[in-house]
C-alpha positions in Angstrom: -1.3 13.0 5.5 -4.0 11.4 7.6 -6.7 14.1 7.6 -7.2 17.2 5.5 -6.3 18.4 2.0 -2.9 18.5 0.3 -2.9 22.2 -0.4 -4.1 25.6 0.9 -3.8 27.3 4.2 -4.3 25.0 7.2 -4.9 22.1 4.7 -3.3 19.3 6.7 -5.1 18.8 10.0 -3.2 15.7 10.9 0.0 14.3 9.3 1.3 10.7 9.5 4.8 10.5 11.0 5.9 8.1 8.2 5.3 8.7 4.5 6.8 7.9 1.2 8.0 9.8 -1.8 5.5 9.9 -4.7 7.2 9.4 -8.0 5.2 10.6 -11.0 4.9 8.0 -13.6 2.3 9.4 -15.9 0.7 12.9 -16.3 -2.2 13.6 -18.6 -3.3 17.2 -18.9 -6.9 18.1 -19.7 -8.1 21.2 -21.6 -9.8 22.6 -18.5 -6.5 22.7 -16.6 -7.0 19.5 -14.6 -4.5 16.7 -14.7 -4.7 13.0 -14.3 -1.6 11.6 -12.6 -0.2 8.2 -11.8 2.2 8.2 -9.0 4.1 5.3 -7.3 5.3 5.4 -3.8 9.1 4.9 -3.5 11.3 5.7 -0.5 9.8 5.7 3.0 10.6 8.6 5.3 9.9 9.9 8.7 9.0 13.6 9.2 11.4 15.3 11.5 10.2 18.9 11.2 7.5 20.9 9.4 7.4 24.4 7.9 3.8 25.5 7.7 4.6 29.1 6.6 3.8 28.5 2.9 0.7 27.3 1.1 2.4 24.0 0.5 3.8 22.1 3.5 7.6 21.7 3.5 9.4 19.5 5.9 12.7 18.0 6.9 12.6 14.2 6.6 14.9 11.3 7.2 14.8 8.4 4.8 14.2 5.0 6.4 16.1 1.9 5.6 14.4 -1.0 3.8 15.5 -4.0 5.8 14.3 -7.5 5.4 14.2 -8.0 9.2 14.8 -11.1 11.3 14.2 -14.2 9.3 11.4 -13.0 6.9 11.2 -16.4 5.0 8.5 -18.0 7.1 6.3 -15.0 7.0 6.9 -14.5 3.3 5.9 -18.2 2.6 2.8 -17.8 4.7 1.8 -14.5 2.9 2.4 -16.1 -0.5 0.1 -19.0 0.4 -2.6 -16.8 1.9 -2.4 -14.4 -1.1 -3.0 -17.3 -3.5 -6.0 -18.4 -1.5 -7.2 -14.8 -1.4 -7.1 -14.5 -5.2 -8.8 -17.9 -5.6 -11.6 -16.8 -3.3 -12.0 -13.5 -5.1 -12.4 -15.5 -8.3 -14.9 -17.8 -6.7 -16.8 -14.8 -5.3 -17.5 -13.5 -8.8 -14.3 -11.7 -9.9 -14.0 -14.2 -12.7 -10.8 -16.1 -13.6 -7.8 -14.1 -12.3 -4.5 -14.2 -14.1 -1.8 -16.1 -12.2 0.5 -13.6 -10.5 3.9 -14.6 -9.1 4.6 -12.4 -6.1 8.2 -11.0 -5.8 10.8 -13.2 -4.2 12.5 -10.5 -2.3 10.8 -10.0 1.1 10.9 -6.2 1.0 9.4 -6.1 -2.5 6.9 -8.8 -1.6 5.7 -6.8 1.5 5.0 -3.8 -0.6 3.3 -5.7 -3.5 1.0 -7.4 -1.0 0.2 -4.1 0.7 -0.6 -2.5 -2.7 -2.8 -5.5 -3.7 -5.1 -5.7 -0.7 -8.2 -3.6 -0.5 -7.6 -1.9 2.9 -8.6 1.4 4.3 -6.1 4.2 4.6 -5.3 3.6 8.3 -4.5 -0.1 7.7 -2.2 0.8 4.7 -0.5 3.5 6.9 0.1 1.0 9.6 1.8 -1.3 7.1 4.0 1.5 5.8 5.1 2.3 9.3 6.4 -1.2 10.1 10.2 -1.1 10.7 11.1 -3.9 8.3 9.7 -6.4 5.8 9.4 -9.3 8.3 7.1 -7.2 10.6 5.1 -6.0 7.6 4.7 -9.5 6.3 3.5 -10.7 9.7 0.9 -8.0 9.7 -0.1 -8.8 6.1 -0.5 -12.5 7.1 -3.0 -11.5 9.7 -4.8 -9.2 7.3 -4.9 -11.8 4.5 -6.2 -14.4 7.0 -9.0 -12.0 8.0 -9.9 -11.2 4.4 -10.0 -14.9 3.5 -12.4 -15.5 6.4 -14.6 -12.6 5.2 -14.6 -14.0 1.6 -15.6 -17.4 3.0 -18.8 -16.0 4.4 -19.8 -13.0 2.3 -20.8 -13.5 -1.3 -19.3 -10.2 -2.5 -16.0 -9.0 -3.9 -14.1 -5.7 -3.4 -13.0 -3.7 -6.4 -9.5 -2.9 -7.3 -6.7 -3.1 -9.8 -5.4 -6.3 -8.3 -8.4 -8.2 -9.8 -6.9 -8.2 -13.3 -3.3 -8.7 -12.2 -2.2 -5.1 -12.9 -1.3 -4.1 -9.3 1.8 -2.1 -8.7 3.7 -2.1 -5.4 3.1 1.5 -4.3 
């Protein structure tokens, strides 16, 4: 979803064409009826058709392949290098010493780990999700990491996020 709320009549005002299945990993009920949930994005899909006749949207989707793409190795190496620099600059900007993280070796897993680790707005994350393959996603992440590194060079502030303590998950 790009704009709106998840439930209720006319809740979704604008839906993204590409999404991912949310797998529940942890559910914590509260006495007042609320729940805290931890979900991880898994398989990507493209929405083919929507049924808006119920309070909850239902749709027909096609699952998308997770391909490495054409020669992802150069982009993966560049992203690993830029990500190390990104984390070093975050530490220098006041995040404190950051635990060394070894990014995944597989280009598909690497592309999602990096996407999950960067502090980006929803539109940028959506664009990364929509890339056809890991090589294209890694190229886009390379550009984003280069931009973020330039920003960290000139601005004495740090973004907040789980990736600061090494606990990011690729979702």
